[in-house]
C-alpha positions as CSV (number, residue, x, y, z in Angstrom):
1,M,7.5,-13.3,53.4
2,K,6.0,-11.0,50.8
3,Q,8.4,-8.7,48.8
4,G,7.6,-6.2,46.0
5,V,9.9,-7.0,43.0
6,Q,10.2,-6.2,39.3
7,F,11.2,-8.5,36.4
8,D,11.9,-7.7,32.8
9,S,9.6,-9.1,30.1
10,E,10.7,-8.3,26.6
11,G,12.0,-4.9,27.6
12,V,9.0,-4.0,29.8
13,S,9.1,-4.0,33.6
14,C,6.5,-6.1,35.2
15,A,5.5,-5.5,38.9
16,A,5.2,-8.5,41.1
17,W,4.9,-9.8,44.7
18,Y,7.4,-12.5,45.6
19,F,6.1,-14.8,48.4
20,R,8.9,-16.8,49.9
21,P,8.3,-19.6,52.4
22,T,10.1,-19.4,55.7
23,G,13.0,-21.7,56.5
24,G,15.9,-23.0,54.5
25,G,16.4,-25.4,51.7
26,R,15.3,-25.0,48.0
27,F,11.6,-24.5,47.3
28,P,9.3,-25.4,44.4
29,A,7.8,-22.2,42.9
30,I,4.8,-21.1,40.8
31,A,4.0,-18.1,38.6
32,M,0.6,-16.5,39.2
33,A,-1.5,-13.9,37.4
34,H,-5.1,-12.7,37.2
35,G,-7.9,-12.7,34.6
36,I,-8.4,-10.2,31.8
37,G,-8.3,-6.6,33.1
38,A,-7.7,-7.6,36.7
39,V,-4.6,-6.8,38.8
40,K,-2.7,-8.7,41.4
41,E,-4.3,-6.8,44.3
42,M,-7.6,-8.4,43.5
43,Y,-7.7,-11.2,46.1
44,L,-4.7,-13.4,44.9
45,A,-2.7,-12.9,48.1
46,P,-4.7,-15.5,50.1
47,Y,-3.7,-18.1,47.5
48,A,0.0,-17.1,47.5
49,E,0.1,-17.0,51.3
50,A,-1.4,-20.5,51.5
51,F,1.2,-21.8,49.0
52,A,4.0,-20.2,51.0
53,E,2.7,-21.8,54.2
54,A,2.9,-25.1,52.4
55,G,6.5,-24.5,51.4
56,I,5.9,-23.3,47.8
57,A,7.2,-20.0,46.6
58,S,5.2,-17.9,44.2
59,L,5.5,-14.8,42.0
60,V,2.2,-12.9,41.6
61,F,2.5,-10.4,38.8
62,D,0.7,-7.8,36.7
63,Y,0.9,-8.2,33.0
64,R,2.5,-5.5,30.9
65,Y,0.1,-2.7,30.1
66,W,-1.9,-3.4,33.3
67,G,-1.8,-2.5,37.0
68,A,1.6,-1.4,38.3
69,S,3.5,-2.9,35.4
70,G,4.9,-0.8,32.5
71,G,4.0,-0.7,28.9
72,E,2.1,1.6,26.6
73,P,-0.7,1.9,25.5
74,R,-2.5,1.0,28.8
75,S,-5.2,-1.6,29.1
76,R,-4.0,-3.6,26.1
77,A,-4.8,-7.3,26.3
78,V,-2.4,-9.4,24.2
79,P,-2.7,-13.1,25.0
80,N,0.7,-14.0,23.5
81,A,2.4,-11.2,25.4
82,Q,0.8,-12.5,28.6
83,I,2.1,-16.0,27.9
84,E,5.6,-14.5,27.6
85,D,5.1,-12.5,30.8
86,Y,4.4,-15.9,32.5
87,R,7.5,-17.4,31.0
88,N,9.7,-14.5,32.1
89,A,8.2,-14.8,35.6
90,L,9.2,-18.4,35.7
91,T,12.7,-17.5,34.5
92,W,13.0,-14.9,37.3
93,L,12.1,-17.5,39.8
94,S,14.5,-20.0,38.3
95,L,17.4,-17.6,38.8
96,R,16.9,-17.4,42.6
97,D,19.2,-19.5,44.7
98,E,16.4,-20.7,47.0
99,I,14.3,-22.0,44.1
100,D,14.5,-25.5,42.7
101,E,14.1,-24.8,39.0
102,S,13.2,-28.5,38.4
103,R,10.0,-27.9,40.3
104,L,8.1,-25.1,38.6
105,G,4.4,-24.7,38.1
106,V,1.8,-22.2,37.0
107,W,-1.5,-21.1,38.5
108,G,-4.2,-19.1,36.7
109,T,-7.8,-17.9,37.1
110,S,-10.5,-16.9,34.6
111,F,-8.7,-15.7,31.5
112,S,-5.3,-16.7,32.9
113,G,-6.9,-20.1,33.8
114,G,-6.8,-20.7,30.1
115,T,-3.4,-19.1,29.6
116,V,-1.7,-21.6,31.9
117,L,-2.8,-24.4,29.7
118,H,-0.6,-22.9,27.0
119,L,2.3,-22.8,29.5
120,G,1.7,-26.4,30.4
121,A,1.5,-27.5,26.8
122,Y,4.5,-25.6,25.4
123,D,6.9,-24.7,28.2
124,V,9.0,-27.7,29.2
125,R,9.8,-26.2,32.6
126,V,6.2,-26.4,33.8
127,K,5.6,-29.6,35.8
128,A,2.2,-28.8,37.3
129,V,-0.7,-26.6,36.2
130,V,-3.7,-25.3,38.2
131,S,-6.5,-23.7,36.1
132,Q,-9.3,-22.1,38.1
133,V,-12.6,-21.2,36.4
134,G,-10.6,-21.0,33.2
135,A,-11.5,-19.4,29.8
136,M,-11.2,-22.3,27.5
137,D,-12.5,-20.7,24.2
138,V,-13.2,-17.0,24.3
139,Y,-14.7,-16.9,20.8
140,A,-17.3,-19.6,21.6
141,T,-17.9,-18.0,25.0
142,A,-18.4,-14.5,23.6
143,V,-20.9,-15.7,21.0
144,A,-22.9,-17.5,23.6
145,N,-22.8,-14.5,26.1
146,M,-23.3,-11.7,23.6
147,G,-25.5,-13.1,20.9
148,R,-24.4,-13.2,17.3
149,E,-25.5,-9.6,16.4
150,R,-23.5,-7.9,19.1
151,F,-20.6,-10.2,18.7
152,D,-20.3,-9.4,15.0
153,G,-20.7,-5.7,15.7
154,I,-17.7,-5.8,18.1
155,R,-15.6,-7.7,15.6
156,R,-16.4,-5.1,12.9
157,A,-15.6,-2.2,15.3
158,A,-12.3,-3.8,16.2
159,A,-11.4,-4.3,12.5
160,M,-12.2,-0.6,11.8
161,E,-10.1,0.4,14.7
162,R,-7.0,-0.8,12.7
163,K,-7.6,2.0,10.2
164,R,-7.9,4.7,13.0
165,L,-4.7,3.5,14.7
166,M,-2.7,3.4,11.4
167,A,-3.9,7.0,10.7
168,G,-2.3,8.1,14.0
169,D,-5.5,8.4,16.1
170,A,-5.6,7.6,19.8
171,P,-6.8,4.2,20.8
172,T,-10.5,3.7,21.4
173,Y,-11.4,2.1,24.8
174,L,-14.4,0.1,25.9
175,A,-15.5,-0.6,29.4
176,L,-14.3,-4.1,30.3
177,A,-17.7,-4.7,31.9
178,S,-20.9,-2.9,32.5
179,A,-24.4,-3.7,33.6
180,P,-27.2,-4.1,31.1
181,G,-28.2,-0.6,30.0
182,G,-24.7,0.8,30.8
183,P,-22.0,2.1,28.5
184,P,-20.7,-0.1,25.7
185,A,-18.6,-2.9,27.1
186,F,-16.8,-6.1,26.2
187,M,-18.8,-7.9,28.8
188,V,-22.4,-6.7,29.5
189,D,-22.7,-8.5,32.8
190,A,-23.9,-7.1,36.1
191,A,-22.0,-9.5,38.3
192,T,-18.7,-8.7,36.5
193,A,-19.3,-4.9,36.7
194,D,-20.2,-5.1,40.4
195,W,-17.1,-7.2,41.1
196,L,-14.8,-4.7,39.4
197,A,-16.5,-1.8,41.1
198,A,-16.2,-3.4,44.5
199,A,-12.5,-4.3,43.9
200,K,-11.6,-0.7,42.8
201,A,-13.4,0.7,45.9
202,T,-11.5,-1.6,48.3
203,A,-8.6,-3.7,47.2
204,A,-7.4,-2.3,43.9
205,P,-7.7,1.5,43.5
206,N,-5.4,1.3,40.5
207,L,-7.9,-0.9,38.6
208,R,-9.1,0.5,35.3
209,N,-12.4,-0.8,34.0
210,E,-11.4,-0.6,30.4
211,I,-9.9,-2.5,27.5
212,M,-8.4,-1.3,24.2
213,L,-10.9,-2.0,21.4
214,A,-8.0,-3.1,19.2
215,S,-7.2,-5.9,21.7
216,L,-10.5,-7.7,21.1
217,E,-9.4,-9.4,17.9
218,Q,-6.5,-11.1,19.7
219,V,-8.6,-11.8,22.8
220,L,-11.2,-13.7,20.7
221,Q,-8.4,-15.9,19.3
222,H,-7.6,-17.2,22.8
223,A,-8.7,-20.9,22.7
224,P,-6.4,-22.9,25.0
225,L,-8.9,-25.8,24.9
226,L,-7.3,-26.7,21.6
227,S,-4.0,-27.3,23.2
228,V,-5.1,-29.1,26.4
229,E,-4.1,-32.6,25.0
230,R,-0.5,-31.4,25.0
231,V,-0.3,-30.5,28.7
232,A,0.4,-34.1,29.7
233,P,2.7,-35.4,31.2
234,S,2.6,-32.2,33.2
235,A,-0.1,-32.5,36.0
236,L,-3.3,-30.6,35.3
237,L,-5.9,-29.6,38.0
238,L,-9.0,-28.0,36.6
239,L,-11.4,-26.1,38.9
240,L,-14.9,-25.0,37.8
241,A,-17.7,-23.2,39.5
242,R,-21.0,-25.0,39.2
243,D,-23.0,-21.8,38.8
244,D,-20.5,-19.9,36.6
245,R,-22.2,-17.4,34.3
246,V,-19.0,-15.9,32.9
247,V,-17.1,-18.9,31.5
248,P,-19.1,-22.1,30.4
249,S,-18.4,-25.0,32.8
250,D,-19.2,-27.4,30.0
251,L,-16.0,-26.2,28.2
252,I,-13.9,-26.9,31.3
253,R,-15.4,-30.4,31.5
254,E,-14.6,-30.8,27.8
255,A,-11.0,-29.8,28.6
256,F,-10.8,-32.4,31.3
257,R,-12.1,-35.0,29.0
258,R,-9.4,-34.2,26.4
259,A,-6.5,-33.9,28.8
260,G,-4.1,-36.7,29.5
261,E,-3.0,-38.0,32.8
262,P,-2.3,-36.9,35.5
263,K,-5.4,-34.8,35.8
264,R,-8.1,-33.9,38.3
265,L,-11.4,-32.0,38.0
266,V,-13.0,-30.3,41.0
267,E,-16.4,-28.6,41.0
268,L,-16.7,-25.7,43.4
269,P,-19.9,-24.3,44.8
270,G,-21.1,-20.8,43.7
271,G,-20.4,-18.6,40.7
272,H,-17.4,-17.2,38.9
273,Y,-16.4,-14.6,41.5
274,D,-17.0,-16.7,44.6
275,V,-13.4,-18.1,44.3
276,Y,-12.1,-14.7,45.3
277,A,-14.2,-14.1,48.4
278,E,-13.9,-15.7,51.9
279,G,-16.1,-18.8,51.8
280,E,-16.4,-22.4,50.9
281,A,-15.5,-22.0,47.2
282,R,-12.2,-20.2,48.0
283,R,-11.3,-22.5,50.8
284,T,-11.8,-25.6,48.6
285,A,-9.9,-24.0,45.7
286,V,-7.0,-23.1,47.9
287,R,-6.9,-26.6,49.5
288,E,-7.1,-28.4,46.2
289,A,-4.4,-26.2,44.6
290,V,-2.0,-26.6,47.6
291,A,-2.5,-30.4,47.5
292,W,-1.9,-30.6,43.8
293,F,1.3,-28.6,43.8
294,K,2.6,-30.4,46.8
295,S,1.9,-33.7,45.1
296,H,3.4,-32.8,41.7
297,L,6.2,-30.4,42.6
């Protein structure tokens, strides 16, 4: 059963889909959100449907400033605000009569695959975490992907943007991703640009391939790898893609090495975006996540 709902997150209305298993009783539940710039329509439903079939409820939501959720200015990425959106999603779930609030978990992918480590580390309600192709250290990843010269240039531009905004100017936007030779973007990556374009043309017409320049300072501070030791005793499943060119698989392996028990690492075939398409990578990711939540919730 899929139902469109809204929940309040610090005075902003977040749009969500609530997937409720059939039958009676009280269910475990998980909060789910997408990576940076993406929206809930971008291929998360197959995961939530599989969880519901396994007797696990889920709330799949758009962060404030993105998708169908409220908040201005648009396309603003604030990692701490996204953490609070997750926490408020968990609270919304805990208030439902059919949900067992002693069995709550979180699932995240790409940027949110890092965010859920923060939830596991610092929200005592979270008993199980699934982090899929997660961004473990955005600063280190950006330096590796951009090169030092472009990385430093983006940091200087974001710092200068502070003056423009304080002077009352409108926010500056970058493309979230573009192919090499395209417009200025946070990620110059053909695979990411193609994935976003395909999603907008099919599954998510409300997608906006943009990000506020002023967001980038905060995005670059996102380093959940530094908190992974604190997730235990909550159960942590880490999923990586062997041919990932977006987030370094070595950082996910390092997160696994640092994490306490219970933990599991699964290596999926393919690249970063194969986890969203029908195929072996998604089937394995779904199967492993269902088994993990059923075991630990």
